[in-house]
N, C-alpha and C positions, 0 to 999 in steps of 0.2 A: 387753781387750774379750771378753766371753763370746760364745758362738756366736749367741745370740739377738739380740744387738745388731747383727748383720750383716743381719738379716732385717727389711725394711720393707714387704715385700709378698710374695705367693706366688711371684713370679718369682725373688726372692732365695732363697727356700727351695729352689727347684729347683737352685740352684748348689751346695747343700750336698751333700757326699758321702753316699751312702746309709747307710754305716756310722756316720755322725755324727748321724743322725736321732734316735736315742734320747737323745743329749745335748741336742738341741733340745727334746725333750719334757720332759726333766728341768728345763731352765731355765724352760720355760713353767709347769710345775707350781709351781716356786719363786716365780715372779712372781705367779701366781694366789693362792697361799696368803698371801704378804706383803700383797697388796692387799686381799683379802677380810677379812683380820684387822683391817684399819683401816676398811673401808667397809661390811662386811657383804655378804651376797649368797648366791648358790647355789653352794656349794663342792663338795660331794661329787659331784654329777652332772657338773660341768665337769671335775674331776680325772679322772673315769672315762673321759671322751671325748677326752682329750688325744692319745693315740697314734693313734686313729682320725682326728682332725682333721689331725694332721701328715701322715699317709698320704694323706688326701683331697687336701690342697692340694699335695702332692708329685706326685700323679698327674693330677689334674684342673686345668683352667685357668680359675680364677675371675678376673674376673667373667664371662668369656665363657660358661663352663660354670656352671650354676646349682646352688648347694648350698642346699637348703631345710631349715631346722632346725625340729623340732617343739618347741613350747613355747619353746625357746631358752635355757633355764637351763643347758644344757650347752655353750654357744657362746662361752665366754670365751677359749678357745684360738684359736678362729676370729677373734675380734676382734684378738687380739695379732698374729696372722699376716697380717692384712689392713690394715696401716697404722695401727693404733691402739695400738701398743705403748707409745709415749711418752705417750699420753693415758690409759692404763689405770688409773693411780692415781686418776683422776677418776670411776671406775666408780660409777654410781648416785648421784652427787652432783649438786646443782643446776647446770645448764649443763655438766655433764660427760657422759661417754658413758653410754648406756642399759645396763641389765642384760640387755636382750634384743635380738635382731636388729631393726634398724630401717632401713627403706629410705632415709629421709632422712639417715641417719648415714653410710652407706657404700654404694658401688656393689656391694660384695661381699655385702651383705645383700639377697639377691634377693627375699625375702618377709618382711615383718614379722610377728612372732608374740608370744605371751605366753600364749595359751590352748592347750589340748592337742588333739592328734589331727588337726591341720589340714594337716600336711606332705604327705601322699600326694595329697590332693585338689589342693593348690596345685601340686605338682610335675607332676601330670598335666595341669593347666592350661597350664603352661609347655611341656610336651612337645607338646600339641595345637596351641598357638600357633606353636611352632617349625615343625611340619610344614606348617601352613597357609601360613606365610610362606616355606617351602622354605629354611629356615636350617639350619645344621649345628652344633649344640652339644649337650652332654650335660646331663642333669638327674638330680640326686641328692636324695633325701629321706632325712633321718636322723631316725628315730623311736625312742623308748624303749619298753621293754616295758610300762611303766605306761600310756603313751599308747595302746597297742594295746587297752586296755580300753574305749576310747571308740568308740561306734558309727560316728562319722564316719570313723575310720581304715578300717573295713571297707567303708563305702560307697565310699571312694576306691579300695580294693583291688579290689573287684569290677568297678568301672568301668574301672580301668586294665587288668585282665585281659581285659576285653571289647574294649577299643579296641586292645590290643596295641601300644601306643606304646613306643618305646625309652626306658627310664628305669630307674633303680636305686633301690630302697628298701633302706636299711640299718636292720635291726632291732638296736638297741643294747640288748642283754639283760643286765641285771646281777642277775638272779635265779639261783637255784642248782638249780632242779628238773631241769635237763638237763645239769648240770655233768659228769656221768659220761661224756657223749659228747664232751667237749672234751679236746683234747690233741694231741700230735704227729701221731697217725694221722689224726684228724679233719681237722686242718689240711692234711695232705698230700693227703687225698682231695678236700678242697675246692679245693685248688690244681689238682689234676688235672681236676676237674669244670669249672672255669672255662676250662681249656684247650680244651674242646669235644669231645675224642674220646670220653670216657666218656659225656658227655651225649647225644651222637648215638647211641651204642650203646644206651643206655637207651631212647631214644625209639623206636628200631627194634624193640627187644624188646617194648615195651609196645604198639606198633602191631601186632605179630605176634600176641601173645596176645589182643588185643582182638577179633580176628577170630573167636575161639572163644567167642562169646557168654557163657554162664554162667561158663566157666572164666576167661575174660579179666576179667570183672567181679570174680570172687573174688580174682584176683591183685591187682587194683587196691585192693580193700578191705583185704587183708592189708598191702599197702604203706602205706596210710594209717595203719593201726594201729601199724606198726613205725617209721615215719619221721615226726617232727613236721612236717617241711617239706611233707608232702603236702597239708596244708591250703592252703598257698599255691600248690602245683602245681595243685590242683583249681580254684583261682581264676584260673588262667592265667599264673602267674608261674613263672619258672625259679628254683628254690630252691637256694641255696648255703650250706652250713654244717651245724652250728654251727662257728664259727671262733674261736680264741683272739684276743681283741681288743686285746691289749697287745704283740703281736709286730709291730713296725712293718715289718720287712723282709718278712715273709710277707704282711702287709696290702697293701703296695705292689705285690707280685707279683700278688695276687688282683685288686686293683682295676684294674691294668693289663690283665689278661686280660678282666675284665668289660666294660671300655670297648669291646671289639670284639664283644660279644654283642648280638644283636638281640632286641627285645621287652622286656617288663617282667621285671626280675630282682630277687629279694630275697636280700640277703646278711645272714645271721644271725650276729651277733657276740656273744661272751660277754665282758663286761667287769666290772670291780669298781668300785663306787662309792667315791669317796674315794681312789682309787689314788695311792699315793705320799705320803700323809699319814696316819700311823697312827691318830690320833684319829678322823679321818673314815672310815677303813676300818672301825674298830671300831663306830662309831655313825653310819652314813650318814644315818639319819633326822634326828638332831640337826643334822647339817651339810648337810642339803638346802638349807634357807634359814636362814641364821644371821646374827646381828648381829656386832658387833666381838668378837674373841676373842684370847686369849693364844696365840701360835704354839707356845710351848714346852710348854704344858700342855693346850691345846685348850679351856680353860675360858672361859666368857663372864662378864662382870660380873654379880654377883648383884643382884637387885632385890627389895625387899620390897613393892613396889607391887602391889596387886591389880588384875588386868586384867579387862576386860569378859568375855573368853573364860573366865577362871577362874570368874567369878561365874555365868555361864551354865552351865558344867559342874557346879559344886557344887549349884546350884539344881535342875537337871534330875535329878541323882542323888538328891537329897533327896526330890523329888516322886515319882520313879519307885519309891522304896522303899515308898511308901504307896499306889501305884497301878500294878497289874500290867498295865494296858492301855497304858501309855506305852511307846513304842518309839522308838529313835533311828536315824537314817539319815544317812550321809555319803557323799560322792563322793571317796574316796581321801584324805581329809584328817582322820583321827581326831585327830592331835595338834594340828593347826592350829585345828580347831573346838572342841577340848576334849572330844571324845567318847571319847577313849581311856580316861578314867576311867569313863564309863558302860559301855564295852565290858568293862572288868575286873569291874565289879560285877554287870552284867546281860548276860552274853555271849549268852544266848538271845534277847534283845530288842534286840540291836545288829546293824546291817547296814551294811557298807561295800560299796557297789556298784561300786567302781572309778570311773574318770574318766568317768562317765555321768550327768550332771546331769539330762538329760531323763528317763531311766529312773528315777532316784531319786525324782523328783516323782510320776510316774505310779505307781510302786511304792508310794509313800506313800498315794496316793489309793486304791489297791486295798485297802490295810490299813485305811484309814479307813472305806471302804465296808462293811467287815466288822466294824466296832465297835471297832477299836483307835484309839489316840491317837498318831499318828506325829508326831515332831518331825524335820524335815528340815533339817540344819545344813550350809549351803553358803556360801562366800564370796559377797558381793554381786556381784562381777564375774563369777563363774561361774554364778550363778543366772540371768543374762541368757539363757543358752543354753536354759533350760527355760521360757521365757515361754509358748509354746503349751501346754505341759503344765499350767502354772498356770491358764491361761484355760480350757482345754477340759476337762481331767481333774479339776481340783480345784474351781475357783470356779463353773463352770457347774453342777456337781452339788452345790455347797454343802457340800463335805465338810470335816470338821474336821481339816485338816492345818495344822500350825504350820511356817511357813517361817522358820527362824532365819538371818538374813542377817548373818553376821560380816563385819568389815571394811567396814561401810557408811560412805561418805564417803571422804575422802582417806586413802591408806595410806602415803604417803611415797615411799621410794626405788625401789619397783618400777614406779612411773610409770603411764602412760596405759592400759596393758593391765590394770592391777590396781586402779586407783581405783574404789571403789564409788560412782560419781558419778551413776548413772542410775536407781537402784532406785525412788525415790519417783516418778519420771516414768513408768517402764514398768509400775508396779503401780497407779498412781493411777486409771487408767481401767477397771480390772477390777472388774466388779460382784461383790457378795457378799463382797469381801475387806476385812478389817479390817487397817489399817496403823498400826503404832505404833513410836515411837522413844523410848528412855528418856533422861532428862536426866542421869542418873548411874547408877552401878553398883547402888545400892540400889533405884532404880526399875526396873532391869532385872529383878531377881528377882521383883518384883511383876507385871511384864508377862508373864513366863513363866507364872506362875500364872494370870493373867488370860486369856492365849491358850488354855491348856489347858482352862480352865473355860468358855470361850465357846461351844463346840460349833459353831464357825464356821471358815471358812478365815481364817487370820491370818498376816500377815507382820510379823516382829519384827526391826527393823534396829538394830544397835549397832556402835560404832566399834572400830577396832583399838587395842590398847595399854591402858595403865593408865587407870583412872577418876580421879575427882577426889579420892579418898581419904575419901569420906563413910563414916560408920559404917553397918553393915548391920543392919536389923531382924532380930530373932530368927527370924522366919518370914515367908515371902512371903504376901501377901494379894491379894485380887481387887480390881482397880480398876474404876470405872464406865466402860464402853465409851463412847468418844467424849467424855469429860469432861476439859477442860483444868483447869489450876490457876493461879491468880493468885499470884505469889510476891513481887511488889512493887507498891504502889499509887502512882499519879501522875496528874496531870491534863494535862500538857503534851504528852506523846507516849507512844505505846504500842509496846513492843518485843515482838513475837510470835516466839518461838523454838521450835524442835522439835529434839529430840535433844541432842547433847553441847554445843550452843552456848547453852543456857539459862544456864549459869554465865558465859559470855562476855557475855551481855546484862546479867546482874546487875552485872558489873564495869563495863560501859558506863554503866549507870544510876548507879553510884557516881561515875563521872567527871562525869556531867551534874549530879549533885547539888551538886558543888563549884562549879558555875556557876549555881546556883539554878534548875535545871530539874528538874522532877519527872517521872520516867518510870515508867510501869507496865511490869512484866515479866510475861509470861504463858508458862508452860510448857504448850505445846499438847498434848503427849503423843501425840495421834492425828492423823495426816494424814487418815485415813478411818475412821469418820465424823468430819468436821471439826466442832469445837464452835462452831457458828454463833451460839449463844446468847451465849457469853461474848465473842465478837468484837463483836457488836451492843451488848452492855453497855459495852464499852470505847469504842465509837463515841459513846455518849451522853456520854462524858467528854472525848474529843478526836477531832479529825479527822485527826491525824497518826499514821501507822503505819510501822513498819519490820519486815519479816519477815527472819528469819535461818535459813539451812539450809545444810548441807554436802552439797549435791546440785545438779545442773544446774538453773538457773532455769527453763528451758523445761519445762513440764509438772509442775513441782514444787509445793512447799508455798506459796511466794509467789504463784504464779499462781492457786492455789485461793482464797487470801485476796482477791486483786485481783478475781477473778470475783464473789465474794460481796459485796464492797463497791462494785462498779460501780454508778454512779448515785447513790451515797449522799453524794457530796461529799467523801469521804475522800481523802487524799493518801497513797499507799502506795509506799514505796521497798523494793525487794527486794534483799537481799544473799545471794549464793550463788555458784555456779560458772558461769562464762560458757559460751557456746556454742562450746566448743573442747575438745580432749582435753588434759587437764592433764598437764604434764611431770613428770618425777621430781625429787625433792628432799625435804629434811626437812619434816616437818609444820609446824614453826615457820616455815620459809621460805615454804612454799606458802600457809599461812593468812594470813601477812602480805601476800603478793603479791596475793591475791584478796580481801582486805578482811575476812577472818573473824577480826577481832580486836576487842577492846573499844574500842580507840582509834579504829578506823575507824567502828565503829557510832556512837560518840559524835560523831565528826566529821560523819557523815551526818546525824545528828539536829540538830546545830547549824546545818548548812546548810539543812535543811528549815525550821527555825524562824527562819532568817535572823539568827542571832546569832553 
């Protein structure tokens, strides 16, 4: 039995000798690597946080003490140590454990996450609730340096510093810009600081010099310039660090001392992404979120399929070469959105704003107001955070910003926090906004050209992964705004599809044809403006309609069609996502479960026609 097999909960971990904790961390890393190589997942960030996680659960008492993870892609070790070791092989599979902390999954997951920069605000909420209820437990927020680029993190920090609640924020920093300050000496002084004596002496000195007005202010300013932690000190936190994040013995000592400190404390750790697995250490970006891979080589299966993201990337670069007003903006996802190629070719016109989606959209609006043509590429699930900015800063002013929503629809194994299930719904009510979704990768390139040519606010939504394999036209062309396309003619029933389920409807029509039922198929292309003319034309042929979309039914494409046809005598069945958060699982499994298949569309049609 390896040492990890003795640990079924944090209580078991505390029975392990302190000198054996590095062996626990090593076994956890081995299990994470073996599992993620088969299921895919967030590898580099989780490997980098293993030592910290072991130390946290050794010192704190979860679930009584609350450990709040930011984003949660670094929480695999936490899952293994909190009763999910035997289920870990099911990571991100349908009906298996989630890739992110989830309250319904474990009492040790104090707060569910998936989006960035939420941990400090949530932890402060726990601390405030604890004090109101006069309870006695510790609260810890673990946040990465990337998440600190999000404004919400600083909103939480300033409020926590103001309220002075007892809580710990751990800044897990895997960047190298302050690496020269890390080492045995820094760790030793951090250990001393947490003991309290040095901190008290420092406070007395600062209190004394502050009495000498200008001189005291000068001393404080100099200290801010010399010590990075003074930013947090000025916000009301006691700053500890930077500390080497892979020395478990030292971490447990520091965390033990911090438990006895009052008020908000920030512990700054320096860690290495991908720690313990050489391919991930050498290429942490590749192994941040990765599919199945070969453990020995670190290589992923090669694919010749062209993805929607690649088409978006190639088309934008091609258009930008001929138009120097085109600029590209992303929120810390250059590789994920395909803008890394744009950044290489046009560095002066590329902007990565960090994990700050709200800022990204308003920043784009400012550029558009001064004559540029910004393309803001953000995953659909993250664009939700910028809804106010879309409404107020872009659409209200009718500014020509292109919102490129990658991962529109179901995304698979990342689950409920990452499915792009709501963009049609939350954008549909926004005035001035053109909303389009391509049927395939070829249509995507035409829609990019159309959006940039429109001189209007546009949202372009496309799915994750490979397209249908259609050939691409030599050059993108401009589509007529709001004009749909009939791709199959029939008199018995009309299938109205938008986005990547046009092909699904064509297959459904073929199934129906075998039963002597003739179905029309319309590629709607635009959710807004909706092609009312073509829908009414179809109404002259049949009263039976089925709408298909990979979006929540409430507020989506189907509801728009129903509203248009209300009172016409038409019968409309809507196929899409139900009023629930869709769980994680493969796209094939989820689409079958929620009826987004040709077989289910055909079955629905037969039922409508009572055949």
